[in-house]
C-alpha distance (Angstrom), angle and dihedral (degrees) to the residues before:
residue distance angle dihedral
M1 . . .
R2 3.80 . .
K3 3.80 90.4 .
L4 3.81 91.0 48.6
L5 3.80 92.0 50.0
G6 3.79 89.3 49.2
K7 3.79 89.4 57.5
V8 3.80 98.5 47.9
A9 3.82 105.6 26.5
I10 3.79 117.3 97.4
D11 3.80 112.4 -76.7
T12 3.80 106.9 -108.5
R13 3.82 97.4 175.9
P14 3.84 92.6 104.8
L15 3.81 89.2 62.3
K16 3.81 88.3 68.0
V17 3.81 87.2 68.7
V18 3.80 103.5 87.3
A19 3.81 96.2 -149.5
Y20 3.79 93.9 49.3
R21 3.79 90.9 45.6
R22 3.81 89.7 57.3
L23 3.81 91.5 49.3
W24 3.81 90.4 47.9
L25 3.80 93.8 48.0
S26 3.80 90.1 53.8
T27 3.81 87.4 54.0
V28 3.80 92.3 48.8
V29 3.80 93.7 53.6
T30 3.80 95.1 47.6
A31 3.83 97.4 40.5
V32 3.79 93.7 84.1
G33 3.81 96.2 29.2
S34 3.81 93.3 57.1
Q35 3.80 89.5 52.5
L36 3.80 89.6 56.4
T37 3.80 89.5 59.3
A38 3.81 90.6 43.0
V39 3.81 88.0 59.4
A40 3.81 96.4 37.8
V41 3.82 97.6 54.1
P42 3.84 99.1 56.7
K43 3.81 90.2 40.1
Q44 3.79 91.8 52.6
V45 3.82 92.4 45.1
Y46 3.81 89.8 52.0
D47 3.81 92.3 45.9
I48 3.82 91.1 52.8
T49 3.81 97.9 43.9
G50 3.81 105.2 22.3
S51 3.81 86.9 -139.5
S52 3.80 131.4 113.9
G53 3.79 86.1 -158.8
W54 3.80 89.7 68.7
V55 3.80 89.2 50.5
G56 3.80 87.4 56.2
V57 3.80 90.5 48.3
S58 3.80 90.8 52.9
A59 3.82 90.6 51.7
G60 3.80 91.0 49.5
V61 3.79 93.3 48.5
A62 3.81 90.0 49.7
L63 3.82 91.9 50.2
V64 3.83 95.3 57.8
P65 3.84 97.8 63.0
L66 3.80 89.3 40.4
L67 3.80 91.0 58.2
V68 3.81 97.1 40.5
F69 3.79 99.4 41.1
G70 3.80 92.7 38.5
L71 3.80 88.7 67.4
W72 3.79 94.6 39.9
G73 3.80 92.6 43.9
G74 3.79 90.0 53.8
A75 3.79 90.0 53.9
V76 3.82 91.2 48.7
A77 3.82 90.6 50.2
D78 3.81 89.1 60.0
V79 3.81 97.1 53.7
V80 3.83 104.9 37.6
D81 3.79 138.1 50.4
R82 3.82 102.6 -75.0
R83 3.79 91.9 -149.4
K84 3.82 91.5 58.4
L85 3.79 90.7 47.2
L86 3.81 90.5 51.2
V87 3.82 91.6 49.8
V88 3.82 93.5 50.5
T89 3.80 95.9 44.2
N90 3.81 93.9 43.5
A91 3.80 88.3 53.1
G92 3.81 89.8 50.2
I93 3.81 92.6 50.9
A94 3.80 91.0 48.6
L95 3.82 92.5 48.3
T96 3.81 93.4 51.8
S97 3.81 89.8 49.1
V98 3.80 89.4 53.8
L99 3.82 90.0 49.9
L100 3.82 90.4 49.6
W101 3.80 88.4 52.5
L102 3.81 92.9 49.2
Q103 3.81 95.0 50.5
A104 3.81 90.4 48.1
A105 3.81 93.7 44.8
F106 3.83 91.6 51.5
D107 3.83 90.5 43.3
V108 3.81 94.3 -128.3
R109 3.84 90.9 166.4
N110 3.80 95.7 -160.1
V111 3.79 109.7 142.1
W112 3.80 93.8 -163.3
L113 3.78 91.0 54.4
V114 3.81 90.0 54.0
I115 3.80 92.3 47.0
T116 3.83 92.4 46.3
L117 3.80 92.4 51.2
L118 3.81 90.1 47.1
G119 3.81 90.7 51.2
L120 3.81 91.2 48.3
Q121 3.79 90.7 50.3
Q122 3.82 89.8 51.9
V123 3.82 89.5 53.7
F124 3.80 90.5 59.0
F125 3.80 92.5 41.0
A126 3.81 92.2 50.6
A127 3.81 90.5 53.7
N128 3.80 92.5 42.9
A129 3.81 100.5 50.0
P130 3.85 98.9 60.8
A131 3.81 91.7 47.1
R132 3.82 91.5 48.3
A133 3.81 93.3 49.3
A134 3.81 94.7 41.8
S135 3.82 90.4 52.5
I136 3.80 94.3 64.6
A137 3.80 94.8 76.8
R138 3.81 88.9 53.4
L139 3.79 92.4 52.5
V140 3.83 106.7 44.5
P141 3.82 134.9 40.9
A142 3.80 114.9 -94.1
D143 3.81 94.9 -111.5
Q144 3.82 89.7 58.4
L145 3.81 96.5 52.1
P146 3.84 96.4 98.9
G147 3.80 89.5 50.6
A148 3.81 92.1 47.8
V149 3.80 91.2 50.3
A150 3.82 91.3 47.4
L151 3.82 91.3 50.9
G152 3.79 92.4 52.9
S153 3.79 94.4 43.3
T154 3.80 93.2 48.3
V155 3.79 93.9 57.3
M156 3.81 90.3 45.7
T157 3.81 90.7 54.2
F158 3.80 88.3 45.9
G159 3.78 86.8 58.4
G160 3.79 90.1 46.9
V161 3.80 91.1 55.9
F162 3.80 103.3 38.5
G163 3.82 101.6 26.4
P164 3.82 96.0 71.4
M165 3.81 90.6 41.7
L166 3.81 90.4 52.0
A167 3.80 90.6 46.9
G168 3.80 90.9 52.6
A169 3.81 90.8 50.2
L170 3.82 96.8 45.1
M171 3.80 100.2 41.3
P172 3.84 97.2 70.6
V173 3.82 91.5 44.3
L174 3.81 105.0 38.6
G175 3.79 102.2 18.6
L176 3.79 133.2 -117.1
P177 3.85 97.1 -78.4
T178 3.81 89.4 60.7
L179 3.81 90.5 63.4
Y180 3.81 89.4 59.8
L181 3.80 90.2 45.8
I182 3.81 94.0 53.1
D183 3.80 90.7 49.8
S184 3.82 90.5 48.4
I185 3.81 92.2 52.0
A186 3.81 91.9 47.1
L187 3.81 92.1 50.6
T188 3.81 91.9 47.9
V189 3.81 91.6 51.1
T190 3.80 92.2 51.5
M191 3.80 90.9 55.9
W192 3.81 87.6 81.3
A193 3.81 92.7 56.9
V194 3.81 92.0 49.0
W195 3.82 92.0 45.5
K196 3.82 90.2 54.1
L197 3.81 93.3 55.7
P198 3.82 114.8 111.6
P199 3.82 120.2 -106.6
M200 3.80 112.9 -84.0
P201 3.81 106.8 -169.8
P202 3.83 120.4 166.6
L203 3.80 110.7 -71.5
S204 3.81 87.7 -121.5
G205 3.79 87.7 63.8
V206 3.82 91.7 -128.6
T207 3.81 120.9 115.4
R208 3.81 122.0 -168.8
R209 3.78 144.0 149.1
A210 3.79 119.3 -69.5
G211 3.79 118.8 -130.1
L212 3.79 141.2 173.2
K213 3.81 90.5 -78.7
D214 3.81 90.0 62.6
V215 3.80 90.8 53.9
V216 3.81 91.3 48.3
D217 3.80 90.8 47.7
G218 3.79 88.1 54.9
F219 3.80 91.9 56.7
R220 3.80 90.9 46.6
Y221 3.78 89.8 52.0
L222 3.79 90.6 48.8
A223 3.81 91.6 51.9
V224 3.81 92.8 59.9
Q225 3.81 97.3 38.6
K226 3.79 98.0 78.4
I227 3.80 97.5 -175.7
L228 3.81 91.1 53.3
L229 3.79 91.1 46.7
A230 3.80 90.3 48.7
S231 3.82 92.4 51.7
F232 3.81 90.1 56.9
V233 3.80 93.1 44.0
L234 3.80 91.8 52.4
D235 3.80 91.6 49.6
I236 3.81 91.5 49.6
I237 3.81 90.0 50.1
A238 3.81 92.1 50.8
M239 3.79 96.2 46.3
V240 3.81 103.3 37.1
F241 3.82 97.0 44.0
G242 3.78 99.9 27.8
M243 3.83 110.6 37.1
P244 3.85 106.9 95.7
R245 3.82 96.2 177.8
A246 3.81 93.5 126.1
L247 3.81 89.8 60.3
F248 3.82 96.2 53.1
P249 3.84 96.7 92.5
E250 3.80 93.1 51.0
M251 3.81 94.1 42.9
A252 3.80 91.8 47.6
E253 3.81 91.1 56.3
V254 3.81 103.4 31.6
T255 3.81 101.9 33.2
F256 3.79 104.3 27.6
G257 3.81 101.7 31.6
D258 3.80 104.8 -113.6
P259 3.82 116.1 163.7
P260 3.84 115.4 -106.0
G261 3.81 92.8 -99.3
G262 3.80 93.4 56.6
G263 3.77 132.4 -94.9
L264 3.78 148.9 179.2
A265 3.79 96.5 -44.3
L266 3.80 93.4 58.1
G267 3.80 91.8 51.9
W268 3.79 92.3 49.5
L269 3.81 93.2 48.5
F270 3.80 92.7 52.8
A271 3.82 93.9 44.1
S272 3.82 100.4 42.2
I273 3.81 99.6 78.9
S274 3.80 92.4 49.8
L275 3.80 90.2 44.2
G276 3.80 92.0 54.6
A277 3.80 91.0 46.6
M278 3.79 92.1 50.0
L279 3.81 93.8 49.3
C280 3.81 90.5 47.2
G281 3.79 90.0 50.7
L282 3.79 90.7 56.6
V283 3.84 90.4 59.3
S284 3.81 97.3 36.7
G285 3.82 97.0 112.1
W286 3.80 91.1 109.6
T287 3.83 91.4 64.0
S288 3.81 90.3 74.3
R289 3.81 89.1 64.1
V290 3.82 95.0 51.6
H291 3.79 113.3 93.7
R292 3.81 99.8 174.4
H293 3.77 94.6 81.2
G294 3.81 94.4 162.6
V295 3.80 92.2 55.9
G296 3.79 90.7 44.4
T297 3.81 91.1 53.0
A298 3.81 93.9 48.5
V299 3.81 93.6 47.4
A300 3.80 91.5 47.6
V301 3.83 92.0 51.1
V302 3.81 90.4 50.6
A303 3.82 88.8 49.9
W304 3.81 88.7 51.7
G305 3.81 90.2 52.7
L306 3.82 92.7 48.8
A307 3.81 90.3 49.1
M308 3.82 90.6 53.2
I309 3.82 89.7 51.1
G310 3.79 88.7 53.9
F311 3.79 91.3 46.8
G312 3.80 91.8 51.1
F313 3.79 91.4 56.1
S314 3.83 95.0 43.6
N315 3.80 116.4 117.0
A316 3.82 96.6 174.5
L317 3.79 121.8 69.7
W318 3.80 94.4 -136.3
L319 3.81 90.6 54.0
A320 3.80 91.7 47.9
V321 3.81 90.2 51.3
V322 3.81 90.7 50.5
F323 3.81 93.2 51.8
L324 3.80 92.6 45.5
A325 3.81 90.5 49.2
I326 3.82 89.8 50.1
G327 3.79 87.7 51.0
G328 3.80 90.4 50.1
A329 3.80 90.6 51.8
A330 3.81 90.7 49.8
D331 3.81 90.2 48.5
M332 3.80 90.2 51.5
I333 3.82 91.6 52.6
S334 3.80 91.0 46.9
M335 3.79 91.2 49.4
V336 3.82 93.0 49.4
F337 3.80 92.9 52.4
R338 3.83 94.3 41.1
S339 3.78 91.4 50.5
A340 3.81 91.0 47.2
I341 3.82 88.9 52.4
L342 3.80 90.4 51.7
Q343 3.79 92.1 48.2
T344 3.82 95.3 48.7
A345 3.81 107.8 27.1
A346 3.81 94.2 48.9
T347 3.79 119.6 73.2
D348 3.80 116.3 -120.5
E349 3.81 92.8 -109.2
M350 3.83 89.0 57.7
R351 3.80 99.9 34.1
G352 3.80 95.6 93.2
R353 3.79 93.1 51.1
M354 3.79 91.3 49.0
Q355 3.80 89.5 50.7
G356 3.80 88.0 50.6
V357 3.80 90.5 55.7
F358 3.82 87.5 46.3
I359 3.82 90.6 56.0
V360 3.81 91.1 49.3
V361 3.81 91.8 50.3
V362 3.80 93.4 46.2
A363 3.81 92.0 47.8
G364 3.78 98.6 39.9
G365 3.82 101.4 40.4
P366 3.82 97.9 65.9
R367 3.80 91.7 45.5
L368 3.81 91.3 53.4
A369 3.80 86.2 47.8
D370 3.82 90.1 54.6
L371 3.80 89.6 56.0
L372 3.81 94.7 44.1
H373 3.80 97.4 44.1
G374 3.78 93.8 41.6
T375 3.81 91.4 53.5
V376 3.80 97.2 42.8
G377 3.80 92.9 40.5
A378 3.80 91.2 54.7
A379 3.81 89.5 52.8
I380 3.81 103.1 43.5
G381 3.80 105.9 12.8
P382 3.82 131.3 -86.9
G383 3.81 98.2 -97.4
V384 3.80 95.2 50.5
A385 3.81 91.8 43.0
T386 3.81 90.8 52.3
A387 3.81 93.5 48.2
L388 3.82 92.3 47.1
G389 3.80 89.1 49.2
G390 3.80 90.6 53.4
A391 3.80 90.9 49.3
A392 3.82 89.7 49.6
V393 3.82 88.6 54.2
V394 3.81 91.8 54.9
V395 3.81 94.6 46.3
A396 3.81 94.9 43.4
T397 3.82 91.5 48.4
V398 3.79 92.0 54.1
I399 3.81 90.0 48.8
A400 3.81 91.5 48.5
V401 3.81 92.9 50.7
L402 3.81 90.8 49.5
A403 3.82 91.5 46.8
I404 3.83 94.0 46.1
P405 3.83 105.9 35.0
A406 3.82 89.8 177.2
V407 3.82 85.6 84.4
W408 3.80 92.2 65.9
R409 3.80 95.5 38.0
Y410 3.80 98.5 48.2
R411 3.79 115.7 111.2
F412 3.77 125.3 179.2
T413 3.80 113.0 -132.0
P414 3.82 112.4 -172.9
E415 3.77 111.7 -130.9
P416 3.80 131.4 172.9
V417 3.80 111.7 -84.6
A418 3.78 133.9 -176.8
T419 3.80 104.3 -85.9
I420 3.77 134.0 171.1
V421 3.81 116.6 -138.8
């Protein structure tokens, strides 16, 4: 039994690397805290305006800096010391959280102030995320990259499951401003872990300013690196065609019997994908022994599509939760292999830019899915729209693999890389 658990349990070897452990611990602390702010901002916007339209505006405003500065931040991460960039951007995220707490604590009730602070926080986050992700390959041996990615993703999904639940429990007792305060304290504490990371300057030894040319060079590099291009295409297919999040409120009420004001079904629908991903992450040790990352990604995306077909045809809540959890597990596997491809197939001088594109895809795909599924669901019904979306994922994935055969041919061969212990 111990040997079996060793083969399937999450790979914890990367945690033996002191530098990676510090980076991971900073992620653990902020995983739940960031979800508190993610719940607090739309709630506060709605409380001030009484309009869901304003909540949508705040999400749109937050998306723009995430897309723009995700690309630019990736370029910066390739030409400066990544540790310094992490320190500066972490400080910026923490400062904006403190400002969000202050405006809530003093009950300013200015919706544009909330939205502006949210947008500013997304600027720092968009520059931070590529540097954080691109640092992993500099901190752990190549054969431990899938395990390192799985460790980070598991705690993020943990935050996605329990953060909103904690926010719902704390808000009536402690008040909305306290959610911002907890996140601010968590971010401030993690500054120590980021500060203690080793220097990670460009391997060329030359630091400089990043400009538009660096961003363009990143896209040119992506165009000729077929396996990297394919990893992004597969993620776009999965998210745009197969993410039915926009249909959850209607399905919770119409299909699963929630009262008009919301109920248990809605909570389960929103939590199930993250729950499946988290549980899969806990038994992801086997991913470190898989070298055909392209095949693993394609199979996982097909599994996601099949799960969404099953979810679309589900008439019982428990069955819907099961299919969504299966989809979350498939998405976790896909993400582990896609991230491993990005870490290993991209050279270090391009790794930040590729992570920037990754952030844009991850942020933009689900929002395009909201528009697509909301429109189609209103026309033909949420269940049918979800099932058709899942079928489109399966068909489009097969077409993508045939069009980009590098997906099926790619094999990961661990080789010594420059790491910092």
